[in-house]
SEZA-934234 format. One line per field, with one value per residue (C-alpha): residue number from 0; residue in one letter; x, y, z. Coordinates in nm, 4 decimals. Layout:
% residues N
num <- c(NUM,...)
residu <- c(a,...)
c1 <- c(X,...)
c2 <- c(Y,...)
c3 <- c(Z,...)
This chain:
% residues 565
num <- c(0,1,2,3,4,5,6,7,8,9,10,11,12,13,14,15,16,17,18,19,20,21,22,23,24,25,26,27,28,29,30,31,32,33,34,35,36,37,38,39,40,41,42,43,44,45,46,47,48,49,50,51,52,53,54,55,56,57,58,59,60,61,62,63,64,65,66,67,68,69,70,71,72,73,74,75,76,77,78,79,80,81,82,83,84,85,86,87,88,89,90,91,92,93,94,95,96,97,98,99,100,101,102,103,104,105,106,107,108,109,110,111,112,113,114,115,116,117,118,119,120,121,122,123,124,125,126,127,128,129,130,131,132,133,134,135,136,137,138,139,140,141,142,143,144,145,146,147,148,149,150,151,152,153,154,155,156,157,158,159,160,161,162,163,164,165,166,167,168,169,170,171,172,173,174,175,176,177,178,179,180,181,182,183,184,185,186,187,188,189,190,191,192,193,194,195,196,197,198,199,200,201,202,203,204,205,206,207,208,209,210,211,212,213,214,215,216,217,218,219,220,221,222,223,224,225,226,227,228,229,230,231,232,233,234,235,236,237,238,239,240,241,242,243,244,245,246,247,248,249,250,251,252,253,254,255,256,257,258,259,260,261,262,263,264,265,266,267,268,269,270,271,272,273,274,275,276,277,278,279,280,281,282,283,284,285,286,287,288,289,290,291,292,293,294,295,296,297,298,299,300,301,302,303,304,305,306,307,308,309,310,311,312,313,314,315,316,317,318,319,320,321,322,323,324,325,326,327,328,329,330,331,332,333,334,335,336,337,338,339,340,341,342,343,344,345,346,347,348,349,350,351,352,353,354,355,356,357,358,359,360,361,362,363,364,365,366,367,368,369,370,371,372,373,374,375,376,377,378,379,380,381,382,383,384,385,386,387,388,389,390,391,392,393,394,395,396,397,398,399,400,401,402,403,404,405,406,407,408,409,410,411,412,413,414,415,416,417,418,419,420,421,422,423,424,425,426,427,428,429,430,431,432,433,434,435,436,437,438,439,440,441,442,443,444,445,446,447,448,449,450,451,452,453,454,455,456,457,458,459,460,461,462,463,464,465,466,467,468,469,470,471,472,473,474,475,476,477,478,479,480,481,482,483,484,485,486,487,488,489,490,491,492,493,494,495,496,497,498,499,500,501,502,503,504,505,506,507,508,509,510,511,512,513,514,515,516,517,518,519,520,521,522,523,524,525,526,527,528,529,530,531,532,533,534,535,536,537,538,539,540,541,542,543,544,545,546,547,548,549,550,551,552,553,554,555,556,557,558,559,560,561,562,563,564)
residu <- c(m,t,a,e,t,p,t,a,a,d,a,p,a,p,e,g,r,e,g,h,g,g,d,h,a,l,d,a,a,r,a,h,g,v,e,t,m,f,t,l,s,g,a,h,v,f,p,l,y,d,a,a,v,k,a,e,e,p,t,r,i,i,d,v,r,h,e,p,s,a,v,f,a,a,e,a,t,g,k,l,t,r,t,p,g,l,a,v,l,t,a,g,p,g,v,t,n,g,v,s,p,i,a,q,a,h,f,a,g,s,p,l,v,t,i,g,g,r,a,a,t,h,t,w,g,m,g,s,l,q,e,l,d,h,p,p,i,v,s,t,v,s,k,w,a,g,t,a,q,t,t,d,e,i,a,p,t,v,d,r,a,f,a,l,a,g,s,s,h,r,g,p,t,f,l,d,v,p,m,d,q,l,f,s,r,t,t,v,s,g,a,d,y,g,r,l,p,d,a,i,e,p,d,g,d,q,v,t,q,v,a,r,l,i,a,q,s,e,r,p,v,l,v,l,g,t,d,v,w,a,d,r,a,e,q,a,a,l,r,f,v,e,e,t,g,i,p,a,v,t,n,g,m,g,r,g,v,i,p,g,g,h,d,k,l,v,t,k,a,r,s,q,a,f,g,k,a,d,l,v,v,v,i,g,t,p,l,d,f,r,l,g,y,g,v,f,g,g,k,d,g,a,p,h,a,g,v,v,h,i,t,d,s,p,g,q,v,s,s,s,a,n,l,a,a,s,l,s,g,d,l,t,r,c,f,d,e,v,l,h,a,l,q,t,t,s,g,a,r,p,s,w,t,g,w,a,d,q,l,r,d,a,v,s,a,a,v,a,r,d,a,d,l,l,n,a,t,a,d,p,i,h,p,a,r,i,y,g,e,l,i,p,r,l,a,e,d,a,v,v,i,g,d,g,g,d,f,v,s,f,a,g,k,f,l,e,p,a,r,p,g,c,w,l,d,p,g,p,y,g,c,l,g,a,g,l,g,a,a,m,a,a,r,i,a,r,p,d,s,q,v,v,v,l,f,g,d,g,a,a,g,m,s,l,i,d,v,d,t,l,v,r,h,n,l,p,v,v,m,v,v,g,n,n,s,a,w,g,l,e,k,a,p,m,q,f,l,y,g,y,d,v,a,a,d,l,a,p,n,t,r,y,d,e,i,v,t,a,l,g,g,g,g,e,t,v,t,d,p,t,q,i,g,v,a,l,d,r,a,f,a,s,g,i,p,y,l,v,n,v,m,t,d,v,n,a,v,y,p,r,s,t,t,g,v)
c1 <- c(1.2207,0.9942,0.8107,1.0525,1.3803,1.5889,1.6078,1.9604,2.2052,2.5760,2.8290,2.9604,3.0323,3.3138,3.6980,3.8412,3.4739,3.5921,3.2916,3.0612,2.7488,2.5472,2.7334,2.8011,2.4325,2.3047,2.5773,2.4619,2.0856,2.1239,2.2762,1.9591,1.7962,1.7040,1.6009,1.3909,1.4405,1.0833,1.1127,1.0323,1.2943,1.4692,1.8197,1.9247,1.9302,2.1216,2.3762,2.1281,2.0167,2.3606,2.5062,2.1741,2.1952,2.5646,2.6406,2.7265,2.3137,2.1919,1.8844,1.5547,1.4173,1.0495,0.9879,0.6406,0.3944,0.4120,0.5805,0.3388,0.3019,0.6884,0.6491,0.3405,0.4800,0.7985,0.6216,0.4369,0.7412,0.8284,0.4887,0.4858,0.8160,0.9057,1.2028,1.2602,1.1258,1.3722,1.1763,1.4067,1.2629,1.3983,1.4777,1.1604,0.8328,0.9397,0.9889,0.7067,0.4973,0.5645,0.5109,0.1934,0.3258,0.5421,0.2951,0.0897,0.3667,0.4552,0.1072,0.1259,0.4752,0.5786,0.9580,1.0302,1.3367,1.3509,1.6293,1.5721,1.7900,1.8980,2.0231,2.4285,2.5988,2.8072,2.5133,2.3006,2.1352,2.2009,1.8375,1.9007,1.6485,1.4120,1.6531,1.4233,1.5466,1.3149,1.4101,1.2377,0.9254,0.9642,1.0854,0.7485,0.6464,0.8913,1.1130,1.4154,1.5496,1.8308,2.1136,2.4386,2.6424,2.9249,3.0399,3.1704,2.8681,2.6242,2.6750,2.6775,2.4165,2.2148,2.2868,2.1704,1.8161,1.7904,1.8261,1.5909,1.3385,1.3456,1.3569,1.1085,0.9214,0.9217,0.8224,0.9510,1.3281,1.4533,1.8026,1.8833,2.1961,2.3098,2.3337,2.6933,2.8099,2.5999,2.7987,3.1256,3.3567,3.5181,3.7217,3.4553,3.6791,3.4260,3.1935,2.9386,2.6501,2.3026,2.3272,2.0019,1.9525,1.8964,1.5795,1.4158,1.3453,0.9982,1.0374,0.9427,0.7575,0.5442,0.4865,0.3647,0.1255,0.0033,-0.0560,-0.2175,-0.4836,-0.5774,-0.5358,-0.7934,-1.0401,-1.3786,-1.4326,-1.0965,-1.0601,-0.7157,-0.6733,-0.3785,-0.2857,-0.0242,0.2891,0.2105,0.2704,0.5533,0.7486,0.7274,0.4803,0.2394,0.3194,0.3873,0.0219,-0.1449,-0.0253,-0.0908,-0.4787,-0.4781,-0.3305,-0.5056,-0.8598,-0.8795,-1.1708,-0.9573,-1.0101,-0.8007,-0.6795,-0.4493,-0.1736,-0.3113,-0.5469,-0.4833,-0.2301,-0.5791,-0.6662,-1.0353,-1.3074,-1.0698,-1.3374,-1.1347,-1.1568,-1.4735,-1.4083,-1.7571,-1.8608,-1.6770,-1.8866,-2.0489,-1.6891,-1.5924,-1.9120,-1.9223,-1.5557,-1.3956,-1.0715,-0.9133,-0.5358,-0.4471,-0.1515,0.0439,-0.1986,-0.2486,-0.5172,-0.6676,-1.0255,-1.0553,-1.0627,-1.2785,-0.9847,-0.9216,-1.2988,-1.4072,-1.7059,-1.9963,-2.2365,-2.6001,-2.4824,-2.1384,-1.9116,-1.5890,-1.3415,-0.9756,-0.7295,-0.3108,-0.1517,0.1452,0.3366,0.7061,0.8262,0.7570,0.6937,0.4087,0.2407,-0.0932,-0.0203,-0.4283,-0.6391,-0.6994,-0.4077,-0.4716,-0.1154,0.1651,0.4637,0.7040,1.0006,1.0001,0.6317,0.6713,0.8793,0.6173,0.3528,0.5396,0.6327,0.3193,0.1353,0.4559,0.3431,-0.0349,0.0791,0.2800,0.0944,-0.0330,-0.3779,-0.6874,-0.7687,-1.1360,-1.2747,-1.3107,-1.4966,-1.8617,-1.7042,-1.5899,-1.8890,-2.1039,-1.8982,-1.9058,-2.2442,-2.2630,-2.0185,-2.1766,-2.5607,-2.3319,-2.2527,-2.5879,-2.7162,-2.4125,-2.4886,-2.8004,-2.5736,-2.3446,-2.5750,-2.8270,-2.9525,-3.1048,-3.0572,-2.8710,-2.5434,-2.5375,-2.1450,-2.1783,-2.2821,-1.8916,-1.7516,-1.9735,-1.8291,-1.4935,-1.4356,-1.5064,-1.2003,-0.9467,-0.6573,-0.5027,-0.2072,-0.3865,-0.2578,-0.5398,-0.5043,-0.7846,-0.7828,-1.0926,-1.3801,-1.6975,-1.6265,-1.2960,-1.4636,-1.7461,-1.4153,-1.2758,-1.6335,-1.6608,-1.2631,-1.1315,-0.7695,-0.6378,-0.3035,-0.0794,0.0830,-0.2318,-0.4156,-0.2828,-0.5305,-0.4553,-0.4591,-0.4956,-0.3869,-0.6580,-0.4834,-0.6679,-0.4514,-0.1893,-0.3635,-0.1034,0.1844,0.0951,0.0226,0.3255,0.4748,0.2729,0.3361,0.7314,0.7181,0.4604,0.5016,0.3096,-0.0255,-0.3263,-0.2990,-0.6500,-0.6601,-0.9722,-1.0982,-1.3358,-1.4054,-1.2743,-0.9633,-0.9306,-0.9367,-0.6054,-0.3576,-0.4939,-0.2558,0.0436,-0.1115,0.1038,0.3421,0.2042,0.2017,0.5693,0.6913,0.5059,0.3044,-0.0123,-0.2734,-0.6896,-0.8143,-1.1871,-1.3511,-1.6759,-1.8586,-2.1293,-2.0159,-1.9964,-1.7788,-1.9713,-1.7786,-1.8833,-2.1589,-2.4014,-2.2840,-2.3471,-2.7046,-2.7460,-2.5569,-2.7303,-3.0265,-2.8407,-2.4367,-2.2156,-1.8564,-1.9744,-2.0485,-1.8395,-1.9088,-2.2218,-2.1262,-1.7340,-1.6044,-1.2861,-1.1792,-1.1854,-0.8717,-0.6625,-0.7225,-0.6064,-0.2971,-0.2135,-0.4215,-0.7846,-1.1214,-1.4564,-1.7783,-2.0466,-2.4299,-2.5756,-2.4780,-2.4966,-2.2383,-1.9417,-1.8256,-1.7688,-1.6259,-1.3586,-1.2530,-1.2058,-0.9592,-0.7517,-0.7006,-0.5952,-0.2476,-0.2324,-0.3350,-0.7265,-0.9884,-1.3878,-1.5577,-1.8725,-2.1886,-2.2786,-2.5758,-2.4764,-2.7006,-2.5804,-2.4200,-2.1701,-2.3033,-2.0345,-2.0037,-1.6299,-1.5966,-1.2776,-1.3579)
c2 <- c(-1.1802,-1.1160,-0.8794,-0.8792,-0.7971,-0.5785,-0.1742,-0.2366,-0.4387,-0.5087,-0.6123,-0.3647,-0.4405,-0.6609,-0.5175,-0.3706,-0.5300,-0.5188,-0.5718,-0.3862,-0.0863,-0.3667,-0.5405,-0.2221,-0.1144,-0.4565,-0.4549,-0.1719,-0.3086,-0.5967,-0.4247,-0.2057,-0.5920,-0.7039,-0.9966,-0.9586,-0.7741,-0.6818,-0.6079,-0.6472,-0.7093,-0.4469,-0.4548,-0.0476,-0.2313,-0.6164,-0.5831,-0.5463,-0.8896,-1.0281,-0.9103,-1.0623,-1.3794,-1.4559,-1.3092,-1.5757,-1.5994,-1.4812,-1.1749,-1.2930,-1.1893,-1.1869,-1.0903,-0.9535,-0.8440,-0.4967,-0.2417,-0.0946,-0.4471,-0.4517,-0.1145,-0.2067,-0.5264,-0.3462,-0.1044,-0.3779,-0.5365,-0.2121,-0.1849,-0.5303,-0.5629,-0.2249,-0.1762,-0.0690,-0.2955,-0.2800,-0.2049,-0.2281,-0.0736,-0.0323,0.3346,0.5711,0.3999,0.1208,0.4249,0.6335,0.3269,0.3011,0.6561,0.6292,0.3556,0.5594,0.8474,0.5699,0.5069,0.9042,0.9288,0.6195,0.6640,0.3437,0.3032,0.2079,0.2459,0.2154,0.2143,0.2748,0.2315,0.5590,0.5800,0.6249,0.9422,0.9389,0.9283,1.1581,1.4569,1.2524,1.0763,0.7487,0.4621,0.5675,0.8502,1.0438,1.2698,1.0753,1.2369,1.5869,1.3119,1.1441,1.4656,1.5587,1.2191,1.1038,1.2289,1.2037,1.1560,1.1756,1.0149,0.8435,0.9788,0.7464,0.3856,0.4900,0.6846,0.4174,0.2299,0.5271,0.7198,0.3607,0.4019,0.7189,0.6522,0.3540,0.5295,0.8642,0.5983,0.3894,0.6255,0.8965,1.0316,0.6965,0.7124,0.6125,0.7465,0.7073,0.6699,0.6170,0.5065,0.5481,0.2481,0.2606,0.3402,0.0858,-0.1824,-0.0758,-0.1626,-0.0619,-0.1109,-0.0150,-0.0045,-0.1076,0.1344,0.0959,0.0794,-0.0199,0.2743,0.5054,0.8302,0.8152,0.7964,1.2032,1.2158,1.3919,1.7150,1.7165,2.0379,1.8710,1.5639,1.7615,1.9558,1.6385,1.4884,1.7962,1.7727,1.4584,1.4543,1.7343,1.6085,1.3749,1.2257,1.1589,0.9445,0.7956,0.7823,0.4738,0.5094,0.3873,0.5174,0.3146,0.0268,0.1463,0.3042,-0.0269,0.1437,-0.1173,-0.2751,0.0823,0.1494,-0.0519,-0.0677,0.2740,0.2333,-0.0684,0.1268,0.4538,0.3166,0.5983,0.4473,0.3821,0.3786,0.2055,0.3285,0.2406,-0.0370,0.0612,-0.1594,-0.4760,-0.2504,-0.2793,-0.6292,-0.7052,-0.7429,-0.5613,-0.2997,-0.0423,-0.0713,0.1656,0.1742,0.0693,0.3008,0.6398,0.8431,0.8590,0.8709,1.1540,1.3435,1.3434,1.3094,1.6833,1.5374,1.3445,1.2533,1.1771,0.9361,0.8358,0.9198,1.2676,1.4623,1.4022,1.3392,1.0355,1.2239,1.4812,1.7551,1.7403,1.8714,1.6549,1.6968,1.8828,1.5476,1.6540,2.0003,1.9321,2.1594,2.0719,1.8447,2.0082,1.8057,1.6797,1.5582,1.3312,1.2383,1.0457,1.3625,1.7644,1.7651,1.5813,1.7668,1.9140,2.2562,2.2892,2.1761,2.3956,2.2152,2.2250,2.0246,1.8569,1.6550,1.4712,1.1639,0.8255,0.6772,0.4437,0.6939,0.9409,0.6608,0.5532,0.9567,1.0490,0.7702,0.8308,1.1889,1.0862,0.8829,1.0374,1.3802,1.5741,1.5698,1.3406,1.2971,1.2186,0.8737,0.6909,0.4161,0.5837,0.7643,0.3710,0.2269,0.4287,0.4024,-0.0208,-0.0146,0.1681,-0.0682,-0.3891,-0.2469,-0.1835,-0.5800,-0.6774,-0.4763,-0.5841,-0.9129,-0.9074,-0.7671,-1.0340,-1.3057,-1.2082,-1.4426,-1.1616,-1.2651,-1.0943,-1.1100,-0.8342,-0.8378,-0.8347,-1.1825,-1.2250,-1.1255,-1.3149,-1.6392,-1.4821,-1.3530,-1.6912,-1.8904,-1.6289,-1.6931,-1.4586,-1.3752,-1.3496,-1.0972,-0.9582,-0.6786,-0.4283,-0.3587,-0.1492,0.0938,-0.0233,-0.3695,-0.3028,-0.0243,-0.2851,-0.5133,-0.2145,-0.1706,-0.5417,-0.6723,-0.6068,-0.7441,-0.9429,-0.9048,-0.5305,-0.5819,-0.7792,-0.5528,-0.3864,-0.0958,0.1434,0.4366,0.7559,0.7763,0.5661,0.3725,0.0815,-0.1783,-0.2757,-0.6046,-0.8014,-0.6771,-0.6720,-1.0352,-1.1744,-0.9224,-1.0809,-1.4437,-1.3583,-1.2116,-1.3963,-1.7918,-1.9202,-1.7075,-1.7078,-1.4482,-1.2548,-0.9615,-0.8478,-0.6844,-0.5257,-0.6296,-0.2533,-0.3195,-0.6511,-0.5939,-0.3957,-0.6462,-0.9503,-1.1146,-1.0279,-1.3658,-1.5369,-1.3890,-1.5833,-1.8912,-1.8992,-1.8147,-2.0263,-1.7977,-1.8882,-1.6889,-1.6291,-1.3965,-1.2624,-1.0430,-0.8656,-0.8629,-0.5983,-0.5414,-0.1925,0.1312,0.1424,0.3963,0.6310,0.4986,0.5786,0.9315,1.0511,0.8900,1.0896,1.4449,1.4045,1.1059,0.9185,0.7262,0.6882,0.5366,0.2877,-0.0004,-0.3195,-0.6173,-0.8047,-1.1011,-1.1531,-1.4204,-1.3221,-1.7185,-1.7954,-1.5291,-1.7303,-2.0730,-1.9314,-1.8124,-2.1495,-2.0524,-2.1984,-2.0580,-2.0304,-1.8417,-1.8218,-1.6829,-1.8657,-1.7068,-2.0098,-2.1458,-1.8862,-1.9938,-2.3737,-2.1987,-2.0094,-2.3349,-2.4804,-2.1840,-2.2620,-2.5674,-2.5266,-2.4515,-2.2334,-1.8484,-1.9437,-1.6303,-1.6961,-1.4700,-1.3647,-1.1998,-0.9428,-0.6387,-0.3578,-0.1515,-0.2343,0.0759,0.1482,0.4172,0.6120,0.9456,1.0956,1.1494,1.2656,1.5875)
c3 <- c(0.2987,0.5406,0.7314,0.9830,0.7084,0.9197,0.7058,0.6419,0.5722,0.8100,0.5522,0.3748,-0.0332,-0.0892,-0.1235,-0.4038,-0.6705,-1.0300,-1.2333,-1.4356,-1.3965,-1.3498,-1.0894,-0.8485,-0.8862,-0.7635,-0.4659,-0.3232,-0.3849,-0.1851,0.1048,0.1434,0.1575,-0.1977,-0.2732,-0.5600,-0.9075,-1.0491,-1.4175,-1.8280,-2.0258,-2.2270,-2.3760,-2.2002,-1.8291,-1.9759,-1.6812,-1.3936,-1.5366,-1.5051,-1.1900,-1.0538,-1.2748,-1.1902,-0.8511,-0.5919,-0.4219,-0.7222,-0.7439,-0.8072,-1.1345,-1.2018,-1.5288,-1.6129,-1.8866,-1.9411,-1.6862,-1.5000,-1.2823,-1.1670,-1.0486,-0.8697,-0.7759,-0.6005,-0.4647,-0.2964,-0.2041,-0.0147,0.1530,0.2988,0.4184,0.5041,0.2783,-0.0037,-0.3601,-0.6888,-0.9592,-1.3185,-1.6363,-2.0010,-2.1432,-2.2572,-2.2733,-2.0237,-1.7821,-1.9128,-1.8612,-1.4712,-1.3700,-1.2602,-0.9600,-0.8704,-0.8130,-0.6334,-0.4320,-0.3743,-0.2289,-0.0416,0.1209,-0.0241,0.0352,-0.4048,-0.5791,-0.9862,-1.1751,-1.5474,-1.8719,-2.0258,-2.4115,-2.4401,-2.3163,-2.6817,-2.8842,-2.6510,-2.8611,-3.1922,-3.1466,-3.0180,-2.9190,-2.7233,-2.5503,-2.3317,-2.0066,-1.7755,-1.4105,-1.5015,-1.5624,-1.2413,-0.9916,-0.8813,-0.7760,-0.6422,-0.2900,-0.5741,-0.9169,-1.1185,-1.3117,-1.2367,-1.5137,-1.4673,-1.4304,-1.0490,-0.9569,-0.9909,-0.6427,-0.4354,-0.6681,-0.6027,-0.2623,-0.1614,-0.3726,-0.1310,0.1922,0.0992,-0.0352,0.3336,0.5941,0.6575,0.5271,0.2877,-0.0721,-0.4245,-0.6021,-0.9303,-1.1336,-1.4745,-1.5771,-1.9446,-2.1285,-2.2016,-1.8140,-1.7369,-1.9740,-1.8997,-1.6154,-1.2962,-0.9726,-0.6385,-0.3399,-0.0530,0.1077,0.3745,0.1759,0.3434,0.6382,0.6861,0.8708,1.2361,1.3006,1.3989,1.7955,1.8627,2.0294,2.3987,2.4162,2.1502,2.3694,2.6670,2.4046,2.2824,2.6046,2.7799,2.5304,2.5773,2.9260,2.8947,2.6377,2.7132,2.3722,2.2007,1.9527,1.6950,1.3727,1.2666,0.8951,0.6772,0.8497,1.1506,0.9991,0.7255,1.0772,1.2314,1.5045,1.5261,1.9054,2.0351,1.8889,2.0303,2.3764,2.3537,2.2665,2.5829,2.8337,2.7802,2.6681,2.3771,2.0625,1.7550,1.3648,1.1344,0.8088,0.4954,0.6154,0.9774,0.9223,1.1650,1.3664,1.6018,1.5606,1.3959,1.7045,1.9205,2.1986,2.1131,1.7385,1.6131,1.2307,1.2199,1.3399,1.2554,1.1349,1.5039,1.6525,1.3642,1.4337,1.8234,1.8896,2.0749,2.0302,1.7256,1.6964,1.3449,1.3424,1.0114,0.7765,0.5804,0.6626,0.2815,0.1427,0.2996,0.6685,0.5591,0.5348,0.8970,0.9885,1.2490,1.5268,1.4431,1.4335,1.6304,1.7507,1.8888,1.8150,1.6217,1.7667,1.8210,1.5960,1.6492,1.3675,1.4490,1.1666,1.0964,1.0082,0.9742,0.6089,0.6703,0.9382,0.7365,0.6474,0.5383,0.8411,1.1810,1.4424,1.7865,1.8129,1.5521,1.6484,1.4673,1.4569,1.5387,1.5767,1.8449,2.0458,1.9726,2.1290,2.4111,2.4599,2.5282,2.6769,2.9482,2.9673,3.0072,3.3073,3.4433,3.4272,3.7399,3.8387,3.6981,3.3323,3.2587,3.2309,2.8647,2.9865,2.8672,2.5688,2.4130,2.5295,2.3225,2.0401,2.0994,2.1074,1.7203,1.6519,1.8051,1.5555,1.2543,1.2709,1.3113,1.0055,0.7941,0.8657,0.6339,0.3686,0.4065,0.3968,0.1120,-0.0931,-0.3729,-0.8048,-0.9110,-0.6398,-0.3568,-0.3821,-0.0004,-0.0001,-0.1466,0.1634,0.3693,0.2321,0.1923,0.5589,0.7346,0.4910,0.5735,0.8163,1.0683,0.8667,0.5129,0.2616,0.0871,-0.1937,-0.3049,-0.6692,-0.7450,-0.6643,-0.5573,-0.4756,-0.2577,-0.1252,0.0218,0.1293,0.3462,0.4956,0.5952,0.6230,0.9740,0.9143,1.2264,1.1539,1.0659,0.7282,0.5781,0.3697,0.0259,-0.1297,-0.4183,-0.1610,-0.1645,-0.5017,-0.6078,-0.9284,-1.0650,-1.2102,-0.9089,-0.8315,-1.0222,-0.9165,-0.5715,-0.6087,-0.6682,-0.4210,-0.1866,-0.2562,-0.2428,0.0795,0.2248,0.1153,0.3493,0.3970,0.1763,-0.0972,-0.2326,-0.4676,-0.4680,-0.8523,-0.9440,-1.3239,-1.4324,-1.2581,-1.3684,-1.7156,-1.6626,-1.5254,-1.5867,-1.8708,-1.5548,-1.4490,-1.6857,-1.4870,-1.1770,-1.4010,-1.5051,-1.1807,-0.9634,-0.7416,-0.6982,-0.5658,-0.5630,-0.7520,-0.6914,-0.9242,-0.8307,-1.2004,-1.2393,-1.5981,-1.5656,-1.3943,-1.0670,-0.9106,-1.2006,-1.3542,-0.9825,-0.9459,-1.3365,-1.3352,-1.0072,-1.1597,-1.5333,-1.5333,-1.7368,-1.8192,-2.0563,-2.0593,-1.7782,-1.9394,-1.9628,-2.1662,-2.0069,-1.8406,-1.9206,-1.8463,-1.6755,-1.5624,-1.8466,-2.0018,-1.6514,-1.7836,-2.1285,-1.9427,-1.7245,-1.4345,-1.3198,-1.2414,-1.2338,-1.2820,-1.0280,-1.0359,-0.7301,-0.4219,-0.2257,-0.5174,-0.3773,-0.0571,-0.2524,-0.5474,-0.2862,-0.1641,-0.4660,-0.5291,-0.2032,-0.2222,-0.6765,-0.5972,-0.8777,-0.9620,-0.9453,-1.0366,-0.9284,-1.1462,-0.9358,-1.1401,-0.8841,-0.9463,-1.0789,-0.9016,-0.5613,-0.5228,-0.2030,0.0266,0.0443,0.2200,0.0624,-0.2655,-0.3472,-0.4735)
């Protein structure tokens, strides 16, 4: 499946299809574009495997070593392909192990469907194995959670789950199916599965109001977030930036929408952009801690900036920020209609060239400052040096996955993707352990691209056992560990607050590369900054899962300005 896969298939399910519940579930899932199932084996869901194996065009099964990896992989599939990924979990602990990844999908707006097993109907309430009512547990972190109570309900319930997950505002859905109903057989008449609701039309009056505010501003800034990519609005966003000349900052999967090096991309000058702007237009991302909860301006005596929030659906508009205006709907239409209103409005609008040039100068100064860190020769190794070696080796279509705290924060500072849809990180939920699942998804969704996972050593310990999955399914990826032998995101703040730290140290100089080698991959440890580049070259050339374990300086702390609290 590629990033250009349609959001729904045109063909209906077969007329008069006879089969067990797993057959009918997979018919509906395939109508929504599913080609891969991520799972960890459990008897409650055997019919789904049987359906996948025996289909005329079998559905690929990727079986993992721990359930979170299956759900993280399905979530990443949704992010990369923009159609819902599918995770299948057995009952009880299989489902509860998947709750954190479902929560990550909820906060990131990732299209994801998780199908869980469920204890049989005829023994419900009698204490059968792994009997648990899952939907109430999952419902708080999903768009919808429910149970297909009978075999006849399975296909339409799966279809509904996919339609909800894949439509604005995207997110996870969950359903479970009683074991006896999933194994039972029935005939399902032809149904038109795979349809999504119509796109939301932007309100014309709101479009006019937003355009008026932009036209009146002297120092506007755009913020382009994950939903710009998820809503397939990346071309409209780039067109808007280039035709208006308004500087832009990107975050989440909005990274790459404005290619790295573009003269209107000012992410490296975001402090100045946000501090001196008189209008900030935030598109496709929440006004959360990453954006100062929607408070901008005030730098060097500047007044507070007006804030416009543009979202893919009305429910995503901030209810806590002080907004000058808001707009909701299909984001391509939002961009194009606001652009049209700007171009046809009467009266001259200010030139933003001088403002854009100021920010571009700030970007150039930041790039010059970064060069020293990217080429640092310090011993122990400064984590920035890893990016100094990695960035020149990345192809334009490389998929880069961040799974960590401080080490991945450095990646966000230095890496600017050349294309959209090529950056994955934990998102606003900040859930570690997603890296190996995301790597599986990326290697399948982008078979011809480089796939690189950036691990903090703490995060690496959460999922490296699933290198076994990469090896068994022939999914080569490059893994880089910034190994400072600590939970770096916690160690320095605790020292700042208390003068000491506890529960922040890991075993020194752990050989994570030897774990990968033992599982059938390859790897090496690097302690000399001059050897990082050649180690990365060996990793990219290996054709197997390969981990470069770089020992870094625990005192080289990322200089963050937001803490999330």
